[in-house]
C-alpha positions in Angstrom: -67.5 -107.4 -182.6 -64.1 -106.1 -181.6 -61.1 -108.4 -181.4 -60.8 -107.4 -177.8 -64.3 -108.5 -176.8 -63.8 -111.8 -178.7 -60.6 -112.4 -176.9 -62.3 -111.8 -173.6 -64.9 -114.5 -174.4 -62.2 -116.9 -175.5 -60.3 -116.4 -172.3 -63.4 -116.8 -170.1 -64.5 -120.0 -171.8 -60.9 -121.4 -171.8 -60.5 -120.8 -168.1 -63.9 -122.2 -167.3 -63.4 -125.4 -169.5 -59.8 -126.1 -168.5 -59.2 -124.6 -165.1 -62.5 -124.7 -163.3 -63.6 -128.1 -164.7 -62.9 -131.0 -162.4 -61.7 -134.3 -163.8 -65.0 -136.1 -163.3 -67.0 -133.4 -165.0 -68.1 -133.1 -168.6 -68.3 -129.8 -170.4 -71.7 -129.0 -172.0 -72.8 -126.3 -174.3 -76.5 -125.1 -174.2 -77.8 -123.8 -177.5 -81.3 -122.3 -178.2 -82.3 -122.8 -181.9 -85.3 -120.5 -181.2 -82.8 -117.6 -181.4 -81.7 -118.8 -184.9 -78.5 -120.1 -186.4 -77.4 -119.7 -190.0 -77.8 -122.8 -192.2 -74.7 -124.8 -192.5 -73.0 -123.2 -189.5 -70.7 -125.6 -187.7 -72.5 -124.9 -184.4 -75.9 -125.8 -186.0 -77.5 -128.8 -184.3 -77.3 -131.0 -187.4 -73.6 -130.2 -187.9 -72.8 -130.9 -184.2 -74.7 -134.2 -184.3 -72.7 -135.2 -187.4 -69.4 -134.1 -185.8 -69.9 -135.5 -182.3 -72.5 -138.2 -182.7 -76.2 -138.5 -181.7 -75.4 -139.3 -178.1 -73.6 -136.0 -177.7 -76.7 -133.9 -178.4 -79.7 -134.0 -176.0 -82.8 -131.9 -176.5 -84.4 -130.0 -173.6 -88.2 -130.5 -173.7 -89.6 -127.0 -174.2 -93.0 -128.0 -175.5 -94.6 -125.5 -173.1 -93.2 -122.8 -175.3 -92.3 -124.3 -178.6 -94.1 -127.3 -180.2 -91.5 -128.2 -182.8 -88.8 -130.4 -181.1 -86.3 -129.1 -183.7 -86.5 -125.7 -182.1 -86.1 -127.0 -178.5 -82.8 -126.1 -176.7 -80.0 -128.6 -177.3 -77.5 -129.6 -174.6 -74.3 -130.5 -176.4 -71.5 -132.5 -174.7 -68.3 -130.8 -175.9 -66.0 -132.8 -173.8 -66.5 -136.0 -171.6 -64.8 -136.3 -168.2 -61.1 -136.4 -168.6 -61.2 -135.3 -172.3 -59.6 -132.1 -173.6 -61.7 -129.4 -175.1 -61.8 -129.1 -178.9 -62.0 -126.3 -181.4 -65.8 -126.3 -180.9 -65.4 -124.7 -177.5 -63.4 -121.9 -179.2 -66.0 -121.6 -181.9 -68.8 -121.3 -179.3 -67.0 -118.5 -177.5 -66.6 -116.6 -180.8 -70.2 -117.1 -181.6 -71.3 -115.8 -178.1 -69.0 -112.8 -178.6 -70.6 -112.0 -181.9 -74.1 -112.1 -180.5 -73.2 -110.1 -177.3 -75.4 -107.2 -178.5 -78.2 -109.4 -180.0 -81.7 -109.5 -178.7 -81.8 -113.3 -178.5 -78.9 -115.6 -177.8 -78.2 -118.9 -179.5 -75.3 -119.7 -177.1 -77.0 -119.8 -173.7 -73.9 -120.9 -171.8 -71.4 -123.6 -170.9 -72.1 -126.0 -168.1 -70.0 -128.2 -165.9 -71.5 -131.4 -164.4 -70.6 -135.0 -163.6 -74.2 -136.0 -164.3 -75.5 -137.4 -167.6 -77.0 -135.1 -170.2 -80.5 -136.5 -170.1 -80.8 -135.8 -166.4 -79.5 -132.3 -166.8 -81.9 -131.6 -169.7 -84.8 -133.0 -167.7 -83.9 -130.7 -164.8 -83.7 -127.6 -167.0 -87.1 -128.4 -168.5 -88.6 -129.0 -165.0 -87.3 -125.7 -163.8 -89.1 -124.0 -166.6 -92.3 -125.2 -164.9 -91.1 -124.4 -161.3 -90.2 -120.8 -162.3 -93.4 -120.1 -164.1 -94.6 -116.6 -164.6 -97.7 -115.2 -162.7 -100.9 -116.8 -163.8 -102.4 -116.8 -166.4 -99.0 -116.6 -168.1 -96.9 -119.6 -168.9 -93.6 -121.2 -168.1 -90.3 -119.4 -168.1 -87.3 -120.0 -170.4 -85.1 -119.2 -167.4 -82.0 -120.6 -169.3 -81.9 -117.6 -171.6 -78.9 -115.4 -170.6 -80.7 -112.2 -169.7 -83.5 -114.1 -168.0 -80.8 -115.9 -166.0 -79.2 -112.6 -165.0 -82.6 -111.3 -163.9 -83.3 -114.5 -161.9 -80.0 -114.1 -160.1 -81.0 -110.5 -159.2 -84.5 -111.4 -157.9 -84.0 -114.8 -156.3 -81.8 -114.7 -153.2 -80.7 -118.3 -153.4 -80.9 -118.6 -157.2 -78.0 -121.1 -157.3 -80.4 -123.8 -156.1 -82.1 -123.9 -159.5 -79.0 -125.4 -161.1 -79.5 -128.8 -159.6 -77.1 -131.3 -161.3 -75.1 -128.4 -162.8 -72.2 -127.4 -160.6 -71.3 -124.3 -162.6 -72.8 -122.4 -165.5 -70.9 -119.7 -167.5 -73.4 -117.5 -169.3 -73.5 -114.3 -171.3 -74.5 -111.5 -168.9 -76.4 -109.2 -171.3 -73.7 -106.5 -170.9 -71.1 -107.7 -173.4 -69.3 -110.3 -171.3 -69.9 -113.6 -169.4 -70.3 -114.5 -165.7 -70.1 -117.7 -163.7 -73.2 -119.0 -161.9 -72.5 -121.4 -159.1 -74.8 -124.1 -157.7 -76.1 -123.7 -154.1 -77.4 -126.6 -152.0 -81.2 -126.6 -151.6 -82.3 -126.5 -148.0 -86.0 -127.2 -147.9 -88.5 -126.4 -150.6 -87.6 -123.7 -153.2 -89.7 -120.6 -152.7 -89.9 -118.3 -155.7 -91.1 -114.8 -154.7 -93.8 -113.2 -156.9 -91.3 -110.4 -157.7 -89.1 -112.9 -159.4 -92.0 -114.3 -161.4 -93.2 -110.8 -162.3 -89.7 -109.9 -163.5 -89.6 -112.9 -165.8 -92.9 -111.8 -167.2 -91.5 -108.4 -168.2 -88.2 -109.8 -169.3 -89.0 -109.2 -173.1 -89.5 -105.5 -172.2 -86.2 -105.4 -170.3 -84.4 -107.1 -173.2 -86.0 -104.5 -175.6 -84.8 -101.6 -173.3 -81.3 -103.0 -173.1 -81.1 -102.9 -176.9 -82.4 -99.4 -177.0 -80.0 -98.3 -174.3 -77.1 -99.9 -176.2 -78.0 -98.1 -179.4 -78.2 -94.7 -177.5 -74.8 -95.3 -176.0 -73.4 -95.8 -179.5 -74.8 -92.5 -180.8 -73.7 -88.9 -180.4 -75.8 -86.7 -178.1 -75.7 -83.0 -177.4 -76.8 -83.6 -173.7 -76.6 -87.0 -172.1 -74.5 -86.7 -168.9 -75.0 -90.4 -168.0 -74.1 -91.7 -171.4 -72.0 -94.9 -171.0 -68.9 -94.8 -173.2 -67.5 -98.2 -172.4 -66.5 -100.6 -175.2 -69.0 -103.2 -174.0 -71.9 -100.9 -174.9 -73.6 -101.3 -171.5 -72.4 -101.0 -167.9 -72.1 -103.9 -165.6 -75.4 -105.2 -164.2 -77.3 -103.4 -166.9 -80.3 -105.9 -166.8 -80.7 -105.3 -163.1 -80.5 -101.5 -163.5 -83.2 -101.6 -166.2 -85.4 -103.9 -164.0 -85.1 -101.5 -161.1 -85.8 -98.4 -163.2 -88.8 -100.1 -164.7 -90.1 -100.8 -161.2 -89.7 -97.2 -160.2 -91.6 -96.0 -163.3 -94.3 -98.5 -162.6 -94.6 -97.3 -158.9 -95.0 -93.8 -160.2 -98.2 -94.9 -162.0 -96.9 -95.5 -165.6 -98.5 -98.5 -167.3 -98.1 -97.7 -171.0 -95.0 -99.6 -172.4 -93.9 -96.7 -174.5 -94.1 -94.3 -171.5 -92.1 -96.7 -169.3 -89.5 -97.2 -172.0 -89.2 -93.4 -172.5 -88.8 -92.8 -168.8 -86.2 -95.5 -168.3 -84.1 -94.3 -171.3 -84.1 -90.8 -170.0 -83.0 -92.0 -166.6 -80.1 -94.0 -168.0 -79.0 -91.2 -170.3 -79.8 -88.0 -168.4 -80.1 -88.8 -164.6 -81.2 -91.9 -162.7 -83.1 -89.8 -160.2 -85.3 -87.9 -162.7 -88.4 -89.2 -161.0 -87.5 -87.1 -157.9 -87.9 -83.8 -159.8 -91.3 -82.0 -159.4 -91.5 -81.2 -163.1 -90.9 -84.8 -164.1 -93.3 -86.0 -161.5 -96.0 -83.8 -163.0 -95.3 -85.0 -166.5 -95.4 -88.6 -165.3 -98.7 -88.0 -163.4 -100.3 -86.6 -166.6 -99.0 -89.5 -168.6 -100.3 -92.0 -166.1 -103.7 -90.3 -166.3 -103.6 -90.7 -170.1 -103.5 -86.9 -170.7 -100.2 -87.0 -172.7 -97.4 -89.3 -173.8 -94.1 -88.8 -172.1 -92.1 -88.9 -175.4 -94.1 -86.0 -176.8 -93.6 -84.0 -173.5 -89.9 -84.8 -173.2 -89.3 -83.9 -176.8 -90.3 -80.3 -176.0 -87.4 -79.9 -173.5 -84.2 -78.6 -174.9 -80.7 -79.2 -173.5 -80.9 -76.1 -171.3 -84.1 -77.3 -169.7 -82.7 -80.8 -169.0 -79.5 -79.2 -167.6 -81.6 -77.2 -165.1 -83.5 -80.3 -164.1 -80.4 -82.3 -163.5 -78.8 -79.4 -161.5 -81.7 -79.6 -159.1 -81.3 -83.3 -158.4 -79.1 -85.0 -155.8 -76.0 -86.8 -157.0 -76.6 -90.4 -158.0 -74.1 -93.2 -157.3 -75.3 -95.7 -159.9 -77.9 -96.2 -162.7 -80.4 -97.5 -160.3 
């Protein structure tokens, strides 16, 4: 973690907690023990309970995913209405910055609301049921940062899911944080199947984000779309990966390794690779089970990739 990235998180959390918070609102921190927290850490649930009191920590029923209540998410009131924030807000921002490149996030975000914690916790739990994945799959832990980013990308009026939460600052999966604002609910919430399907493949998207970040940190002889930014991933990376996975799926790919291979080549070499006849032939053979894409692509040297890229139209973004 660079001091620059840590400072960025601190500034975002400070502005959210002290500038965007209204006098009647409390500042909450949502933590997910399922992601893990070192024993004795001051942001551990036991330490927070001891420091702030039992009434400041409310568990979010997540029994549909995790049976042990000790591993359920915890909604922690960092500051009551009218109270100033404490060093715990700074500590939580530092922790979020440290796990910016992690697969799972302990710090799921900071919430502003004038409603009591038990009502907010109950709403978060209920939305896990509302936003369930396609049958026969289960409920959705939509509060996880990358899942939240994907939900915002696939649900047009995603802000309605916040309910009693007016504003939610959450890690964006790209090395920073973004603010999610509540929207009023007009009629019944309709969740499109595309949004549910995206939540189902979220673990694959998270895995791909990690692989993409590692590739960006490595040296390459030929990778014209290599992202060199300090954050490790470009803005809206989860959405780009989601879109590229969908393109690979529409081309007939079903094997996870093939889809991952295709997506990683598109983000490193050219986002429009699937438009090239040679790649289309390779993908068709992979879809038919005749070969694996990784083996085929490994046979291409930098000169071959350069020729393929030269034949493609210019791309404006990663997806």
